[in-house]
Structure formats: C-alpha cells, structure tokens
GUKE-426218 format. One record per atom (N, C-alpha, C): x, y, z; residue in one letter; residue number from 1. Coordinates in steps of 0.05 Angstrom, whole numbers. Example, Ala and Ser with C-alpha at 12.3 -4.5 7.8 and 13.67 -1.06 7.14 Angstrom:
BEGIN
X: 264	Y: -114	Z: 156	marmi: a	bator: 1
X: 246	Y: -90	Z: 156	marmi: a	bator: 1
X: 264	Y: -66	Z: 156	marmi: a	bator: 1
X: 257	Y: -45	Z: 142	marmi: s	bator: 2
X: 273	Y: -21	Z: 143	marmi: s	bator: 2
X: 258	Y: 1	Z: 157	marmi: s	bator: 2
This chain:
BEGIN
X: 16	Y: -24	Z: 0	marmi: x	bator: 1
X: 0	Y: 0	Z: 0	marmi: x	bator: 1
X: 17	Y: 25	Z: 0	marmi: x	bator: 1
X: 40	Y: 25	Z: 14	marmi: x	bator: 2
X: 57	Y: 48	Z: 15	marmi: x	bator: 2
X: 69	Y: 54	Z: -12	marmi: x	bator: 2
X: 75	Y: 33	Z: -27	marmi: x	bator: 3
X: 86	Y: 36	Z: -54	marmi: x	bator: 3
X: 66	Y: 51	Z: -72	marmi: x	bator: 3
X: 41	Y: 43	Z: -71	marmi: x	bator: 4
X: 20	Y: 56	Z: -88	marmi: x	bator: 4
X: 17	Y: 85	Z: -80	marmi: x	bator: 4
X: 18	Y: 91	Z: -54	marmi: x	bator: 5
X: 16	Y: 118	Z: -45	marmi: x	bator: 5
X: 40	Y: 134	Z: -54	marmi: x	bator: 5
X: 64	Y: 122	Z: -53	marmi: x	bator: 6
X: 88	Y: 136	Z: -62	marmi: x	bator: 6
X: 87	Y: 142	Z: -92	marmi: x	bator: 6
X: 79	Y: 122	Z: -108	marmi: x	bator: 7
X: 76	Y: 127	Z: -136	marmi: x	bator: 7
X: 56	Y: 149	Z: -142	marmi: x	bator: 7
X: 34	Y: 147	Z: -128	marmi: x	bator: 8
X: 13	Y: 167	Z: -132	marmi: x	bator: 8
X: 23	Y: 195	Z: -124	marmi: x	bator: 8
X: 37	Y: 196	Z: -103	marmi: x	bator: 9
X: 49	Y: 222	Z: -94	marmi: x	bator: 9
X: 69	Y: 232	Z: -113	marmi: x	bator: 9
X: 86	Y: 214	Z: -124	marmi: x	bator: 10
X: 106	Y: 222	Z: -143	marmi: x	bator: 10
X: 93	Y: 231	Z: -169	marmi: x	bator: 10
X: 72	Y: 218	Z: -177	marmi: x	bator: 11
X: 57	Y: 225	Z: -201	marmi: x	bator: 11
X: 45	Y: 253	Z: -197	marmi: x	bator: 11
X: 33	Y: 258	Z: -174	marmi: x	bator: 12
X: 21	Y: 284	Z: -169	marmi: x	bator: 12
X: 43	Y: 306	Z: -169	marmi: x	bator: 12
X: 66	Y: 300	Z: -157	marmi: x	bator: 13
X: 88	Y: 319	Z: -156	marmi: x	bator: 13
X: 98	Y: 325	Z: -185	marmi: x	bator: 13
X: 100	Y: 304	Z: -200	marmi: x	bator: 14
X: 110	Y: 307	Z: -228	marmi: x	bator: 14
X: 90	Y: 323	Z: -244	marmi: x	bator: 14
X: 64	Y: 318	Z: -240	marmi: x	bator: 15
X: 43	Y: 333	Z: -254	marmi: x	bator: 15
X: 44	Y: 362	Z: -246	marmi: x	bator: 15
X: 47	Y: 367	Z: -220	marmi: x	bator: 16
X: 49	Y: 395	Z: -210	marmi: x	bator: 16
X: 74	Y: 409	Z: -222	marmi: x	bator: 16
X: 96	Y: 394	Z: -223	marmi: x	bator: 17
X: 121	Y: 406	Z: -234	marmi: x	bator: 17
X: 117	Y: 413	Z: -264	marmi: x	bator: 17
X: 104	Y: 396	Z: -279	marmi: x	bator: 18
X: 98	Y: 402	Z: -307	marmi: x	bator: 18
X: 80	Y: 426	Z: -310	marmi: x	bator: 18
X: 60	Y: 427	Z: -293	marmi: x	bator: 19
X: 42	Y: 450	Z: -295	marmi: x	bator: 19
X: 56	Y: 476	Z: -287	marmi: x	bator: 19
X: 73	Y: 475	Z: -267	marmi: x	bator: 20
X: 89	Y: 498	Z: -259	marmi: x	bator: 20
X: 107	Y: 507	Z: -282	marmi: x	bator: 20
X: 121	Y: 487	Z: -294	marmi: x	bator: 21
X: 139	Y: 493	Z: -316	marmi: x	bator: 21
X: 124	Y: 506	Z: -340	marmi: x	bator: 21
X: 100	Y: 495	Z: -346	marmi: x	bator: 22
X: 84	Y: 507	Z: -367	marmi: x	bator: 22
X: 75	Y: 535	Z: -361	marmi: x	bator: 22
X: 67	Y: 540	Z: -336	marmi: x	bator: 23
X: 59	Y: 567	Z: -327	marmi: x	bator: 23
X: 83	Y: 586	Z: -329	marmi: x	bator: 23
X: 106	Y: 577	Z: -320	marmi: x	bator: 24
X: 130	Y: 594	Z: -321	marmi: x	bator: 24
X: 137	Y: 600	Z: -349	marmi: x	bator: 24
X: 134	Y: 581	Z: -367	marmi: x	bator: 25
X: 140	Y: 586	Z: -396	marmi: x	bator: 25
X: 120	Y: 606	Z: -408	marmi: x	bator: 25
X: 95	Y: 604	Z: -400	marmi: x	bator: 26
X: 75	Y: 623	Z: -410	marmi: x	bator: 26
X: 81	Y: 651	Z: -400	marmi: x	bator: 26
X: 89	Y: 653	Z: -376	marmi: x	bator: 27
X: 96	Y: 680	Z: -365	marmi: x	bator: 27
X: 121	Y: 691	Z: -379	marmi: x	bator: 27
X: 141	Y: 674	Z: -384	marmi: x	bator: 28
X: 165	Y: 682	Z: -398	marmi: x	bator: 28
X: 158	Y: 691	Z: -427	marmi: x	bator: 28
X: 139	Y: 676	Z: -440	marmi: x	bator: 29
X: 130	Y: 683	Z: -467	marmi: x	bator: 29
X: 117	Y: 711	Z: -467	marmi: x	bator: 29
X: 101	Y: 716	Z: -447	marmi: x	bator: 30
X: 87	Y: 742	Z: -445	marmi: x	bator: 30
X: 108	Y: 764	Z: -441	marmi: x	bator: 30
X: 128	Y: 760	Z: -424	marmi: x	bator: 31
X: 148	Y: 781	Z: -421	marmi: x	bator: 31
X: 164	Y: 786	Z: -446	marmi: x	bator: 31
X: 170	Y: 764	Z: -461	marmi: x	bator: 32
X: 185	Y: 768	Z: -486	marmi: x	bator: 32
X: 168	Y: 783	Z: -506	marmi: x	bator: 32
X: 142	Y: 777	Z: -508	marmi: x	bator: 33
X: 124	Y: 792	Z: -525	marmi: x	bator: 33
X: 122	Y: 821	Z: -518	marmi: x	bator: 33
X: 120	Y: 827	Z: -492	marmi: x	bator: 34
X: 118	Y: 855	Z: -483	marmi: x	bator: 34
X: 144	Y: 870	Z: -489	marmi: x	bator: 34
X: 166	Y: 857	Z: -485	marmi: x	bator: 35
X: 192	Y: 870	Z: -491	marmi: x	bator: 35
X: 194	Y: 876	Z: -521	marmi: x	bator: 35
X: 186	Y: 856	Z: -538	marmi: x	bator: 36
X: 187	Y: 860	Z: -566	marmi: x	bator: 36
X: 169	Y: 884	Z: -575	marmi: x	bator: 36
X: 145	Y: 885	Z: -563	marmi: x	bator: 37
X: 127	Y: 907	Z: -570	marmi: x	bator: 37
X: 139	Y: 934	Z: -562	marmi: x	bator: 37
X: 151	Y: 935	Z: -539	marmi: x	bator: 38
X: 163	Y: 960	Z: -529	marmi: x	bator: 38
X: 186	Y: 968	Z: -548	marmi: x	bator: 38
X: 203	Y: 949	Z: -557	marmi: x	bator: 39
X: 225	Y: 955	Z: -576	marmi: x	bator: 39
X: 214	Y: 964	Z: -602	marmi: x	bator: 39
X: 194	Y: 950	Z: -613	marmi: x	bator: 40
X: 182	Y: 958	Z: -639	marmi: x	bator: 40
X: 169	Y: 985	Z: -638	marmi: x	bator: 40
X: 156	Y: 991	Z: -616	marmi: x	bator: 41
X: 143	Y: 1018	Z: -614	marmi: x	bator: 41
X: 164	Y: 1040	Z: -611	marmi: x	bator: 41
X: 185	Y: 1034	Z: -597	marmi: x	bator: 42
X: 207	Y: 1054	Z: -595	marmi: x	bator: 42
X: 220	Y: 1059	Z: -622	marmi: x	bator: 42
X: 223	Y: 1038	Z: -637	marmi: x	bator: 43
X: 234	Y: 1040	Z: -664	marmi: x	bator: 43
X: 215	Y: 1056	Z: -682	marmi: x	bator: 43
X: 190	Y: 1050	Z: -681	marmi: x	bator: 44
X: 170	Y: 1064	Z: -697	marmi: x	bator: 44
X: 170	Y: 1094	Z: -690	marmi: x	bator: 44
X: 174	Y: 1101	Z: -665	marmi: x	bator: 45
X: 175	Y: 1129	Z: -657	marmi: x	bator: 45
X: 198	Y: 1144	Z: -670	marmi: x	bator: 45
X: 219	Y: 1130	Z: -677	marmi: x	bator: 46
X: 242	Y: 1143	Z: -690	marmi: x	bator: 46
X: 240	Y: 1146	Z: -720	marmi: x	bator: 46
X: 219	Y: 1134	Z: -732	marmi: x	bator: 47
X: 216	Y: 1135	Z: -761	marmi: x	bator: 47
X: 211	Y: 1164	Z: -771	marmi: x	bator: 47
X: 222	Y: 1170	Z: -793	marmi: x	bator: 48
X: 217	Y: 1196	Z: -806	marmi: x	bator: 48
X: 191	Y: 1194	Z: -822	marmi: x	bator: 48
X: 180	Y: 1218	Z: -829	marmi: x	bator: 49
X: 155	Y: 1219	Z: -844	marmi: x	bator: 49
X: 157	Y: 1203	Z: -870	marmi: x	bator: 49
X: 179	Y: 1205	Z: -883	marmi: x	bator: 50
X: 184	Y: 1191	Z: -908	marmi: x	bator: 50
X: 182	Y: 1161	Z: -904	marmi: x	bator: 50
X: 194	Y: 1151	Z: -883	marmi: x	bator: 51
X: 193	Y: 1122	Z: -877	marmi: x	bator: 51
X: 164	Y: 1113	Z: -871	marmi: x	bator: 51
X: 150	Y: 1130	Z: -857	marmi: x	bator: 52
X: 122	Y: 1124	Z: -851	marmi: x	bator: 52
X: 105	Y: 1122	Z: -877	marmi: x	bator: 52
X: 109	Y: 1142	Z: -894	marmi: x	bator: 53
X: 95	Y: 1141	Z: -920	marmi: x	bator: 53
X: 101	Y: 1116	Z: -936	marmi: x	bator: 53
X: 127	Y: 1109	Z: -936	marmi: x	bator: 54
X: 135	Y: 1085	Z: -951	marmi: x	bator: 54
X: 121	Y: 1060	Z: -940	marmi: x	bator: 54
X: 116	Y: 1060	Z: -914	marmi: x	bator: 55
X: 103	Y: 1037	Z: -901	marmi: x	bator: 55
X: 72	Y: 1040	Z: -901	marmi: x	bator: 55
X: 62	Y: 1063	Z: -912	marmi: x	bator: 56
X: 34	Y: 1067	Z: -913	marmi: x	bator: 56
X: 22	Y: 1074	Z: -886	marmi: x	bator: 56
X: 38	Y: 1087	Z: -869	marmi: x	bator: 57
X: 29	Y: 1095	Z: -842	marmi: x	bator: 57
X: 27	Y: 1125	Z: -840	marmi: x	bator: 57
X: 10	Y: 1134	Z: -823	marmi: x	bator: 58
X: 8	Y: 1163	Z: -818	marmi: x	bator: 58
X: 18	Y: 1168	Z: -789	marmi: x	bator: 58
X: 23	Y: 1193	Z: -783	marmi: x	bator: 59
X: 31	Y: 1201	Z: -756	marmi: x	bator: 59
X: 9	Y: 1194	Z: -736	marmi: x	bator: 59
X: -16	Y: 1197	Z: -745	marmi: x	bator: 60
X: -38	Y: 1191	Z: -727	marmi: x	bator: 60
X: -38	Y: 1162	Z: -719	marmi: x	bator: 60
X: -33	Y: 1144	Z: -738	marmi: x	bator: 61
X: -32	Y: 1116	Z: -732	marmi: x	bator: 61
X: -9	Y: 1110	Z: -713	marmi: x	bator: 61
X: 14	Y: 1122	Z: -718	marmi: x	bator: 62
X: 37	Y: 1119	Z: -701	marmi: x	bator: 62
X: 31	Y: 1129	Z: -673	marmi: x	bator: 62
X: 19	Y: 1152	Z: -671	marmi: x	bator: 63
X: 12	Y: 1164	Z: -645	marmi: x	bator: 63
X: -6	Y: 1145	Z: -630	marmi: x	bator: 63
X: -27	Y: 1133	Z: -643	marmi: x	bator: 64
X: -45	Y: 1114	Z: -630	marmi: x	bator: 64
X: -30	Y: 1089	Z: -620	marmi: x	bator: 64
X: -11	Y: 1080	Z: -637	marmi: x	bator: 65
X: 5	Y: 1056	Z: -629	marmi: x	bator: 65
X: 22	Y: 1062	Z: -605	marmi: x	bator: 65
X: 35	Y: 1086	Z: -605	marmi: x	bator: 66
X: 53	Y: 1093	Z: -583	marmi: x	bator: 66
X: 38	Y: 1098	Z: -557	marmi: x	bator: 66
X: 12	Y: 1105	Z: -559	marmi: x	bator: 67
X: -4	Y: 1110	Z: -535	marmi: x	bator: 67
X: -12	Y: 1084	Z: -521	marmi: x	bator: 67
X: -10	Y: 1061	Z: -535	marmi: x	bator: 68
X: -18	Y: 1036	Z: -523	marmi: x	bator: 68
X: 2	Y: 1027	Z: -501	marmi: x	bator: 68
X: -7	Y: 1016	Z: -480	marmi: x	bator: 69
X: 11	Y: 1003	Z: -461	marmi: x	bator: 69
X: 24	Y: 979	Z: -473	marmi: x	bator: 69
X: 47	Y: 971	Z: -463	marmi: x	bator: 70
X: 63	Y: 950	Z: -476	marmi: x	bator: 70
X: 48	Y: 923	Z: -476	marmi: x	bator: 70
X: 29	Y: 919	Z: -457	marmi: x	bator: 71
X: 15	Y: 893	Z: -456	marmi: x	bator: 71
X: -8	Y: 891	Z: -476	marmi: x	bator: 71
X: -15	Y: 913	Z: -489	marmi: x	bator: 72
X: -36	Y: 913	Z: -509	marmi: x	bator: 72
X: -25	Y: 910	Z: -537	marmi: x	bator: 72
X: -36	Y: 892	Z: -552	marmi: x	bator: 73
X: -26	Y: 888	Z: -579	marmi: x	bator: 73
X: -38	Y: 907	Z: -599	marmi: x	bator: 73
C-alpha cells in the first residue's frame, strides 16, 4: 500500500512540476512579447515621415500605437 501511495504522490508531484513549468514558460513568453512590443514601438517612434509614408502609415496611426501600453497588442 505504501508503494502505491508513493507512486501516486510522485505522479502528483510530477504533474504539478509540469504545470508549474508550463505556467512559467507562459509567463516568460508574455514578457518576451511585451519586450518586443516596447522595442518595436520605440523604433516606430524614431521613423521619419518619409519612412512612414513608404510603409503606408500616418503620424496619427503611429501616435495611437505609441499610446498603447506594452501589454496591449
């Protein structure tokens, strides 16, 4: 009976470890996405009007994008 309990406990611990690892990876993914958005928006802020026109963007669109918090896509 102790062996079954130990296996069950080990299985539960292993399951919990996998869930924790998956949650940690999801959090890390979110941080990487937020960092990328912040970098891209900072780069967009440096673009000249000519560059914006070439990309088909207006200053108004850029202004709206820069006003977003980093966690919003």
